[in-house]
KOLMARKE-693191 format. One record per residue (C-alpha): residue in three letters; x, y, z. Coordinates in nm, 2 decimals, always signed. Example, Ala and Ser with C-alpha at 12.3 -4.5 7.8 and 13.67 -1.06 7.14 Angstrom:
{residu ALA; u +1.23; v -0.45; w +0.78}
{residu SER; u +1.37; v -0.11; w +0.71}
end
This chain:
{residu MET; u -15.16; v +29.56; w +5.10}
{residu VAL; u -15.21; v +29.78; w +5.41}
{residu ALA; u -15.28; v +29.48; w +5.63}
{residu GLU; u -14.97; v +29.30; w +5.50}
{residu THR; u -14.76; v +29.61; w +5.58}
{residu VAL; u -14.89; v +29.63; w +5.93}
{residu SER; u -14.83; v +29.26; w +5.98}
{residu VAL; u -14.47; v +29.29; w +5.86}
{residu ARG; u -14.41; v +29.59; w +6.08}
{residu ARG; u -14.55; v +29.40; w +6.38}
{residu THR; u -14.33; v +29.10; w +6.30}
{residu ASN; u -14.02; v +29.32; w +6.27}
{residu LEU; u -14.10; v +29.49; w +6.60}
{residu VAL; u -14.13; v +29.16; w +6.78}
{residu TYR; u -13.80; v +29.04; w +6.62}
{residu GLN; u -13.62; v +29.36; w +6.73}
{residu ASN; u -13.75; v +29.32; w +7.08}
{residu MET; u -13.62; v +28.97; w +7.09}
{residu GLN; u -13.27; v +29.10; w +7.03}
{residu ASN; u -13.29; v +29.32; w +7.34}
{residu PRO; u -13.25; v +29.13; w +7.67}
{residu TYR; u -13.47; v +29.36; w +7.87}
{residu MET; u -13.74; v +29.38; w +7.61}
{residu LEU; u -13.73; v +29.00; w +7.57}
{residu LYS; u -13.78; v +28.93; w +7.94}
{residu SER; u -14.04; v +29.22; w +7.97}
{residu TYR; u -14.24; v +29.07; w +7.68}
{residu TYR; u -14.27; v +28.72; w +7.84}
{residu ASN; u -14.31; v +28.86; w +8.19}
{residu PHE; u -14.61; v +29.07; w +8.07}
{residu LYS; u -14.76; v +28.76; w +7.90}
{residu THR; u -14.74; v +28.59; w +8.24}
{residu LEU; u -14.90; v +28.88; w +8.42}
{residu GLU; u -15.19; v +28.87; w +8.17}
{residu LYS; u -15.28; v +28.53; w +8.32}
{residu LEU; u -15.31; v +28.67; w +8.67}
{residu GLN; u -15.64; v +28.83; w +8.78}
{residu SER; u -15.57; v +28.87; w +9.15}
{residu ASN; u -15.30; v +28.88; w +9.41}
{residu GLU; u -15.30; v +28.50; w +9.42}
{residu VAL; u -15.14; v +28.23; w +9.20}
{residu MET; u -15.20; v +27.86; w +9.20}
{residu GLY; u -15.00; v +27.60; w +9.00}
{residu SER; u -14.76; v +27.32; w +8.99}
{residu SER; u -14.41; v +27.42; w +9.12}
{residu PRO; u -14.15; v +27.22; w +8.92}
{residu PRO; u -14.05; v +27.22; w +9.23}
{residu ASP; u -13.83; v +27.53; w +9.26}
{residu ILE; u -13.74; v +27.79; w +9.51}
{residu PHE; u -13.54; v +28.11; w +9.52}
{residu VAL; u -13.34; v +28.26; w +9.80}
{residu GLY; u -13.21; v +28.61; w +9.75}
{residu ARG; u -12.89; v +28.76; w +9.88}
{residu TYR; u -12.96; v +29.13; w +9.92}
{residu GLY; u -12.98; v +29.24; w +10.28}
{residu TYR; u -12.80; v +28.92; w +10.40}
{residu PRO; u -12.85; v +28.77; w +10.66}
{residu ASN; u -13.21; v +28.90; w +10.62}
{residu VAL; u -13.32; v +28.78; w +10.28}
{residu TYR; u -13.62; v +28.70; w +10.07}
{residu ILE; u -13.71; v +28.33; w +10.03}
{residu GLY; u -14.00; v +28.19; w +9.84}
{residu PRO; u -14.13; v +27.93; w +9.59}
{residu LEU; u -14.13; v +27.97; w +9.21}
{residu VAL; u -14.48; v +27.88; w +9.08}
{residu PRO; u -14.63; v +27.90; w +8.73}
{residu PRO; u -15.00; v +27.98; w +8.69}
{residu GLN; u -15.06; v +27.63; w +8.54}
{residu PHE; u -15.10; v +27.27; w +8.66}
{residu GLY; u -14.93; v +26.96; w +8.53}
{residu ASP; u -14.58; v +26.83; w +8.48}
{residu THR; u -14.37; v +27.15; w +8.50}
{residu SER; u -14.05; v +26.97; w +8.60}
{residu ILE; u -13.85; v +27.08; w +8.30}
{residu MET; u -13.88; v +27.45; w +8.41}
{residu SER; u -13.63; v +27.38; w +8.69}
{residu GLU; u -13.41; v +27.12; w +8.53}
{residu PRO; u -13.14; v +27.30; w +8.32}
{residu GLU; u -12.98; v +26.96; w +8.25}
{residu ARG; u -13.27; v +26.93; w +8.00}
{residu TRP; u -13.23; v +27.27; w +7.83}
{residu VAL; u -12.95; v +27.19; w +7.60}
{residu GLY; u -13.08; v +27.25; w +7.24}
{residu MET; u -13.33; v +27.52; w +7.34}
{residu SER; u -13.30; v +27.88; w +7.22}
{residu ILE; u -13.27; v +28.19; w +7.45}
{residu PRO; u -13.63; v +28.30; w +7.38}
{residu GLN; u -13.75; v +27.94; w +7.45}
{residu ILE; u -13.58; v +27.94; w +7.79}
{residu VAL; u -13.70; v +28.29; w +7.88}
{residu GLU; u -14.05; v +28.21; w +7.77}
{residu MET; u -14.05; v +27.89; w +7.99}
{residu ARG; u -13.89; v +28.05; w +8.29}
{residu SER; u -14.09; v +28.37; w +8.28}
{residu LEU; u -14.40; v +28.16; w +8.38}
{residu LEU; u -14.24; v +28.11; w +8.72}
{residu ILE; u -14.37; v +28.37; w +8.96}
{residu ARG; u -14.15; v +28.44; w +9.26}
{residu GLY; u -14.29; v +28.48; w +9.60}
{residu MET; u -14.08; v +28.69; w +9.83}
{residu TYR; u -14.10; v +28.63; w +10.21}
{residu ARG; u -13.85; v +28.81; w +10.43}
{residu THR; u -13.67; v +28.60; w +10.69}
{residu LYS; u -13.34; v +28.55; w +10.86}
{residu VAL; u -13.11; v +28.28; w +10.71}
{residu THR; u -13.07; v +28.11; w +11.04}
{residu LYS; u -13.45; v +28.05; w +11.07}
{residu ALA; u -13.43; v +27.76; w +10.83}
{residu ASP; u -13.56; v +27.53; w +11.10}
{residu ASN; u -13.82; v +27.77; w +11.24}
{residu GLY; u -14.14; v +27.92; w +11.10}
{residu ARG; u -14.43; v +27.79; w +10.90}
{residu ILE; u -14.32; v +27.94; w +10.56}
{residu GLU; u -13.97; v +27.84; w +10.62}
{residu GLU; u -14.08; v +27.48; w +10.67}
{residu MET; u -14.28; v +27.48; w +10.35}
{residu ILE; u -13.99; v +27.61; w +10.15}
{residu LYS; u -13.78; v +27.31; w +10.28}
{residu GLU; u -14.07; v +27.07; w +10.19}
{residu LEU; u -14.07; v +27.21; w +9.84}
{residu ALA; u -13.70; v +27.16; w +9.80}
{residu LEU; u -13.73; v +26.80; w +9.93}
{residu ALA; u -14.00; v +26.72; w +9.68}
{residu GLU; u -13.93; v +26.44; w +9.43}
{residu GLN; u -14.15; v +26.59; w +9.16}
{residu TYR; u -14.38; v +26.89; w +9.08}
{residu GLY; u -14.65; v +26.97; w +9.34}
{residu GLY; u -14.94; v +27.21; w +9.38}
{residu VAL; u -14.86; v +27.54; w +9.54}
{residu GLU; u -15.07; v +27.84; w +9.62}
{residu GLU; u -14.91; v +28.18; w +9.68}
{residu ARG; u -15.09; v +28.49; w +9.82}
{residu PHE; u -14.92; v +28.82; w +9.77}
{residu LEU; u -14.94; v +29.16; w +9.94}
{residu HIS; u -15.02; v +29.31; w +9.60}
{residu ARG; u -15.06; v +29.17; w +9.25}
{residu PRO; u -14.71; v +29.09; w +9.10}
{residu LYS; u -14.57; v +29.37; w +8.89}
{residu LEU; u -14.35; v +29.38; w +8.59}
{residu GLY; u -13.98; v +29.38; w +8.68}
{residu VAL; u -13.67; v +29.27; w +8.49}
{residu SER; u -13.33; v +29.17; w +8.63}
{residu LEU; u -13.04; v +28.99; w +8.46}
{residu ASP; u -12.81; v +28.76; w +8.66}
{residu GLU; u -12.51; v +28.57; w +8.52}
{residu ASN; u -12.54; v +28.30; w +8.78}
{residu SER; u -12.91; v +28.20; w +8.82}
{residu GLN; u -13.15; v +28.12; w +8.55}
{residu PRO; u -13.42; v +28.38; w +8.47}
{residu TYR; u -13.77; v +28.38; w +8.63}
{residu GLY; u -14.09; v +28.57; w +8.60}
{residu PRO; u -14.26; v +28.85; w +8.79}
{residu SER; u -14.21; v +28.89; w +9.17}
{residu ALA; u -14.41; v +29.01; w +9.46}
{residu LYS; u -14.40; v +29.01; w +9.84}
{residu MET; u -14.57; v +28.70; w +9.97}
{residu VAL; u -14.79; v +28.70; w +10.28}
{residu ASP; u -14.88; v +28.33; w +10.28}
{residu MET; u -14.85; v +28.01; w +10.09}
{residu SER; u -14.99; v +27.65; w +10.10}
{residu LEU; u -14.87; v +27.32; w +9.96}
{residu GLY; u -15.06; v +27.02; w +9.82}
{residu ASN; u -14.95; v +26.67; w +9.88}
{residu ILE; u -14.57; v +26.67; w +9.85}
{residu LYS; u -14.37; v +26.34; w +9.82}
{residu ALA; u -14.01; v +26.38; w +9.93}
{residu ASN; u -13.72; v +26.25; w +9.73}
{residu PRO; u -13.60; v +25.95; w +9.95}
{residu GLN; u -13.23; v +26.03; w +9.89}
{residu ILE; u -13.26; v +26.39; w +9.98}
{residu GLU; u -13.49; v +26.31; w +10.27}
{residu LYS; u -13.22; v +26.07; w +10.40}
{residu ALA; u -12.96; v +26.34; w +10.39}
{residu TYR; u -13.20; v +26.58; w +10.56}
{residu GLY; u -13.25; v +26.34; w +10.84}
{residu ASP; u -12.87; v +26.30; w +10.90}
{residu THR; u -12.81; v +26.60; w +11.11}
{residu SER; u -12.45; v +26.49; w +11.18}
{residu LEU; u -12.34; v +26.48; w +10.81}
{residu PRO; u -12.14; v +26.79; w +10.70}
{residu ALA; u -12.30; v +26.97; w +10.40}
{residu LYS; u -11.99; v +26.90; w +10.19}
{residu ASP; u -12.02; v +26.53; w +10.24}
{residu ALA; u -12.40; v +26.54; w +10.18}
{residu ILE; u -12.35; v +26.72; w +9.85}
{residu ILE; u -12.10; v +26.45; w +9.74}
{residu GLU; u -12.32; v +26.17; w +9.86}
{residu LEU; u -12.62; v +26.30; w +9.67}
{residu TYR; u -12.42; v +26.35; w +9.35}
{residu ASN; u -12.27; v +26.00; w +9.37}
{residu LYS; u -12.63; v +25.87; w +9.39}
{residu GLY; u -12.72; v +26.04; w +9.07}
{residu VAL; u -12.91; v +26.34; w +9.20}
{residu MET; u -12.90; v +26.62; w +8.95}
{residu VAL; u -12.66; v +26.90; w +9.03}
{residu SER; u -12.94; v +27.16; w +8.99}
{residu LYS; u -13.14; v +26.97; w +9.25}
{residu ILE; u -12.85; v +26.95; w +9.49}
{residu GLN; u -12.81; v +27.32; w +9.46}
{residu LYS; u -13.17; v +27.38; w +9.56}
{residu THR; u -13.14; v +27.16; w +9.87}
{residu LEU; u -12.83; v +27.34; w +9.98}
{residu SER; u -13.01; v +27.67; w +9.93}
{residu ALA; u -13.31; v +27.56; w +10.13}
{residu GLY; u -13.10; v +27.48; w +10.44}
{residu ILE; u -13.16; v +27.11; w +10.42}
{residu LEU; u -12.80; v +26.99; w +10.42}
{residu GLY; u -12.53; v +26.99; w +10.69}
{residu ARG; u -12.50; v +26.95; w +11.06}
{residu SER; u -12.82; v +27.06; w +11.25}
{residu LYS; u -12.66; v +27.37; w +11.42}
{residu SER; u -12.51; v +27.49; w +11.09}
{residu ARG; u -12.81; v +27.47; w +10.87}
{residu LYS; u -12.93; v +27.79; w +10.72}
{residu PHE; u -13.08; v +27.93; w +10.40}
{residu VAL; u -12.81; v +27.99; w +10.14}
{residu PRO; u -12.87; v +28.25; w +9.86}
{residu THR; u -12.94; v +28.08; w +9.53}
{residu ARG; u -12.65; v +28.25; w +9.36}
{residu TRP; u -12.41; v +28.12; w +9.62}
{residu SER; u -12.54; v +27.77; w +9.64}
{residu ILE; u -12.49; v +27.72; w +9.27}
{residu THR; u -12.12; v +27.80; w +9.28}
{residu ALA; u -12.07; v +27.62; w +9.61}
{residu VAL; u -12.20; v +27.29; w +9.47}
{residu ASP; u -12.01; v +27.32; w +9.14}
{residu ASP; u -11.69; v +27.40; w +9.34}
{residu THR; u -11.74; v +27.12; w +9.59}
{residu LEU; u -11.81; v +26.86; w +9.33}
{residu GLY; u -11.53; v +26.97; w +9.10}
{residu LYS; u -11.27; v +26.94; w +9.38}
{residu HIS; u -11.42; v +26.60; w +9.48}
{residu ARG; u -11.37; v +26.47; w +9.12}
{residu LEU; u -11.02; v +26.61; w +9.09}
{residu LYS; u -10.89; v +26.42; w +9.39}
{residu ASP; u -10.92; v +26.11; w +9.17}
{residu VAL; u -10.83; v +26.27; w +8.84}
{residu LYS; u -10.49; v +26.39; w +8.98}
{residu GLN; u -10.40; v +26.03; w +9.05}
{residu TYR; u -10.45; v +25.91; w +8.69}
{residu GLU; u -10.19; v +25.87; w +8.41}
{residu ALA; u -10.18; v +26.16; w +8.17}
{residu ILE; u -10.36; v +26.13; w +7.84}
{residu ASP; u -10.14; v +26.04; w +7.55}
{residu SER; u -10.23; v +26.30; w +7.29}
{residu VAL; u -10.36; v +26.65; w +7.25}
{residu LYS; u -10.74; v +26.64; w +7.22}
{residu VAL; u -10.97; v +26.92; w +7.10}
{residu PHE; u -11.35; v +26.92; w +7.14}
{residu TYR; u -11.57; v +27.17; w +6.97}
{residu THR; u -11.93; v +27.27; w +6.95}
{residu GLU; u -12.17; v +27.58; w +6.92}
{residu ALA; u -12.48; v +27.67; w +7.12}
{residu LEU; u -12.67; v +27.99; w +7.19}
{residu ASP; u -12.43; v +28.18; w +6.96}
{residu ASN; u -12.15; v +28.06; w +7.19}
{residu ARG; u -11.85; v +27.88; w +7.04}
{residu TRP; u -11.68; v +27.63; w +7.27}
{residu THR; u -11.33; v +27.49; w +7.20}
{residu ILE; u -11.18; v +27.27; w +7.47}
{residu VAL; u -10.81; v +27.18; w +7.44}
{residu MET; u -10.67; v +26.89; w +7.66}
{residu LEU; u -10.29; v +26.85; w +7.68}
{residu PRO; u -10.10; v +26.56; w +7.82}
{residu GLY; u -9.96; v +26.63; w +8.16}
{residu SER; u -10.05; v +26.70; w +8.52}
{residu TRP; u -10.38; v +26.88; w +8.60}
{residu GLU; u -10.39; v +27.25; w +8.52}
{residu TYR; u -10.71; v +27.44; w +8.42}
{residu GLU; u -10.81; v +27.77; w +8.26}
{residu LEU; u -11.13; v +27.92; w +8.13}
{residu VAL; u -11.09; v +28.20; w +7.88}
{residu GLU; u -11.40; v +28.39; w +7.77}
{residu ALA; u -11.42; v +28.64; w +7.48}
{residu TRP; u -11.73; v +28.87; w +7.47}
{residu TYR; u -11.81; v +29.05; w +7.15}
{residu PRO; u -11.94; v +29.41; w +7.16}
{residu ASN; u -12.32; v +29.44; w +7.24}
{residu THR; u -12.32; v +29.12; w +7.44}
{residu THR; u -12.43; v +29.11; w +7.80}
{residu TRP; u -12.09; v +29.18; w +7.97}
{residu ASN; u -11.95; v +29.40; w +7.70}
{residu GLN; u -12.22; v +29.66; w +7.62}
{residu ASP; u -12.02; v +29.97; w +7.59}
{residu ASN; u -11.68; v +29.86; w +7.46}
{residu PRO; u -11.64; v +29.87; w +7.08}
{residu ASP; u -11.37; v +29.60; w +7.11}
{residu ILE; u -11.39; v +29.23; w +7.21}
{residu ALA; u -11.33; v +29.19; w +7.58}
{residu ILE; u -11.14; v +28.88; w +7.69}
{residu PHE; u -11.12; v +28.75; w +8.05}
{residu SER; u -10.95; v +28.45; w +8.20}
{residu SER; u -10.91; v +28.25; w +8.52}
{residu TYR; u -10.64; v +27.99; w +8.58}
{residu GLU; u -10.54; v +27.73; w +8.84}
{residu PRO; u -10.22; v +27.53; w +8.88}
{residu PHE; u -10.21; v +27.16; w +9.00}
{residu GLU; u -10.25; v +27.28; w +9.36}
{residu GLY; u -10.56; v +27.48; w +9.29}
{residu ARG; u -10.66; v +27.83; w +9.35}
{residu THR; u -10.66; v +28.03; w +9.68}
{residu LYS; u -10.88; v +28.32; w +9.56}
{residu TYR; u -11.23; v +28.33; w +9.40}
{residu ALA; u -11.20; v +28.31; w +9.02}
{residu GLU; u -11.21; v +28.64; w +8.84}
{residu ILE; u -11.46; v +28.50; w +8.59}
{residu GLY; u -11.70; v +28.40; w +8.87}
{residu GLY; u -11.93; v +28.10; w +8.89}
{residu CYS; u -11.89; v +28.00; w +8.52}
{residu TYR; u -11.53; v +27.90; w +8.61}
{residu TYR; u -11.64; v +27.64; w +8.87}
{residu ALA; u -11.92; v +27.51; w +8.64}
{residu ALA; u -11.68; v +27.44; w +8.36}
{residu ARG; u -11.42; v +27.29; w +8.59}
{residu LEU; u -11.68; v +27.04; w +8.72}
{residu ALA; u -11.78; v +26.93; w +8.37}
{residu SER; u -11.41; v +26.90; w +8.27}
{residu SER; u -11.33; v +26.69; w +8.58}
{residu GLU; u -11.62; v +26.46; w +8.50}
{residu LEU; u -11.49; v +26.38; w +8.16}
{residu LEU; u -11.14; v +26.31; w +8.28}
{residu ASP; u -11.27; v +26.08; w +8.56}
{residu ARG; u -11.48; v +25.90; w +8.31}
{residu ILE; u -11.18; v +25.83; w +8.08}
{residu LYS; u -10.95; v +25.78; w +8.38}
{residu GLY; u -10.70; v +26.03; w +8.25}
{residu GLN; u -10.53; v +26.34; w +8.37}
{residu ALA; u -10.46; v +26.65; w +8.15}
{residu LYS; u -10.41; v +27.02; w +8.13}
{residu VAL; u -10.74; v +27.17; w +8.02}
{residu VAL; u -10.80; v +27.51; w +7.86}
{residu ILE; u -11.16; v +27.61; w +7.76}
{residu LEU; u -11.20; v +27.89; w +7.50}
{residu ARG; u -11.54; v +28.05; w +7.48}
{residu GLU; u -11.65; v +28.31; w +7.22}
{residu ALA; u -11.98; v +28.48; w +7.32}
{residu HIS; u -12.12; v +28.63; w +6.99}
{residu PRO; u -12.39; v +28.90; w +6.96}
{residu GLY; u -12.66; v +28.64; w +6.94}
{residu TYR; u -12.60; v +28.56; w +7.31}
{residu ILE; u -12.82; v +28.86; w +7.41}
{residu MET; u -12.87; v +28.78; w +7.78}
{residu PRO; u -12.73; v +28.56; w +8.05}
{residu VAL; u -12.94; v +28.25; w +8.12}
{residu GLY; u -12.75; v +28.12; w +8.42}
{residu VAL; u -12.43; v +27.93; w +8.51}
{residu TRP; u -12.60; v +27.61; w +8.40}
{residu ASN; u -12.53; v +27.73; w +8.04}
{residu VAL; u -12.16; v +27.68; w +8.10}
{residu ARG; u -12.18; v +27.36; w +8.29}
{residu GLU; u -12.42; v +27.18; w +8.06}
{residu HIS; u -12.27; v +27.30; w +7.73}
{residu VAL; u -11.92; v +27.21; w +7.84}
{residu ARG; u -12.06; v +26.87; w +7.93}
{residu ALA; u -12.23; v +26.85; w +7.59}
{residu THR; u -11.91; v +26.96; w +7.42}
{residu LEU; u -11.71; v +26.69; w +7.60}
{residu LYS; u -11.95; v +26.42; w +7.48}
{residu THR; u -11.86; v +26.49; w +7.12}
{residu GLU; u -11.58; v +26.29; w +6.95}
{residu PRO; u -11.25; v +26.47; w +7.01}
{residu ILE; u -10.99; v +26.53; w +6.74}
{residu ASN; u -10.64; v +26.41; w +6.83}
{residu PHE; u -10.32; v +26.59; w +6.74}
{residu GLU; u -9.96; v +26.52; w +6.79}
{residu ASN; u -9.88; v +26.86; w +6.94}
{residu LEU; u -10.03; v +27.19; w +7.05}
{residu HIS; u -9.92; v +27.37; w +6.74}
{residu GLN; u -10.14; v +27.15; w +6.52}
{residu ALA; u -10.42; v +27.18; w +6.77}
{residu LEU; u -10.40; v +27.56; w +6.76}
{residu ARG; u -10.42; v +27.56; w +6.38}
{residu PHE; u -10.75; v +27.37; w +6.42}
{residu VAL; u -10.87; v +27.62; w +6.68}
{residu SER; u -10.79; v +27.89; w +6.43}
{residu SER; u -11.02; v +27.73; w +6.18}
{residu ARG; u -11.31; v +27.72; w +6.42}
{residu MET; u -11.29; v +28.04; w +6.62}
{residu ASP; u -11.31; v +28.39; w +6.49}
{residu ILE; u -11.06; v +28.54; w +6.73}
{residu PRO; u -10.70; v +28.50; w +6.62}
{residu VAL; u -10.50; v +28.23; w +6.80}
{residu GLY; u -10.24; v +28.50; w +6.90}
{residu SER; u -10.51; v +28.67; w +7.11}
{residu TRP; u -10.61; v +28.35; w +7.29}
{residu ILE; u -10.24; v +28.28; w +7.36}
{residu LYS; u -10.18; v +28.64; w +7.49}
{residu ASN; u -10.47; v +28.60; w +7.73}
{residu SER; u -10.41; v +28.24; w +7.84}
{residu THR; u -10.16; v +28.15; w +8.12}
{residu LEU; u -10.19; v +27.79; w +8.04}
{residu LEU; u -10.13; v +27.81; w +7.66}
{residu ARG; u -9.83; v +28.04; w +7.71}
{residu LYS; u -9.68; v +27.80; w +7.96}
{residu ALA; u -9.74; v +27.50; w +7.74}
{residu LEU; u -9.59; v +27.67; w +7.43}
{residu TYR; u -9.29; v +27.80; w +7.62}
{residu GLN; u -9.21; v +27.47; w +7.79}
{residu LYS; u -9.25; v +27.29; w +7.45}
{residu SER; u -8.99; v +27.53; w +7.29}
{residu LEU; u -8.75; v +27.46; w +7.58}
{residu PHE; u -8.79; v +27.09; w +7.53}
{residu SER; u -8.75; v +27.11; w +7.16}
{residu SER; u -8.42; v +27.30; w +7.19}
{residu SER; u -8.26; v +27.06; w +7.44}
end
């Protein structure tokens, strides 16, 4: 009986720790550190790199390497993470040890370590990497809404690569030193290169005209690629005929509820996020916090209040409209419930909006009918969504004017 009691207590303690984002990441980071016996790590990088932003233009660059060999590609391909739980994602990503080498962003074409970082970003598949640190990596926890989590970090004094085979499409873009970075991003995307891979190549200073190439902090490169590709898709979308009915898409993932409403008409877009108490961005407020960012047909002139998630969701929305050759007003409603205990990266928004838009939509004759459906799926009252949504208020107000004419 005593042994059973101890086992239950231990199980409960682990469960409680899994509900705390800092404890969750610390737990898996510690498990990774247990595998390290020295100030060196050898393994198969997915491949993946990380470029910091603190101290810009003097930043830390380095590879992300797990202490294991084999096919680790899934560790850096968030396009394949839909369906995973937060603990599964954190457990997987915590295996990636971050080497930190200080350099200037403009040294992307100079220096031995800098060249190896570019080689790794060019790689077609996982490859052997050895990192040597100033000291053995230590436990450290940070949470970032934009980039996916990673494991322990340490200042790196040297690294070496095994045989690396370059992705031919990325290598071609790298070799074209007269091609602007924006055009290179679009070209790679049109050739089917994953968005997450394009983001790494931009971060590594591989794309763009020769004199303009430099390392780009990972956080910035993620949003830059989402923004560039979204605007590219919208050029075509804005030429299409409007969809002929109100469409609603719905799904749930990672204790987030996603409802996407598409209305007939010229392009407008809005992301509205509702964060419950005790979720990452609403720790101290006893009430639900609701944020929104909106753009008219002409687009935005200022960075979205919501941040990188806005551009990730816009890209996914533009992809669906381009696929069906239709134009619409799009409002995305997101409820982040307490089970969403920590941010896992902007990929979460892009890939789950993509997944939501792959489901079969429900068609309605008007917005009022659609909002009744929204009410049946979301916990937050429809009135709160309308109050916090520029697009919904406009659509309802314009509809009432039309009806009274």
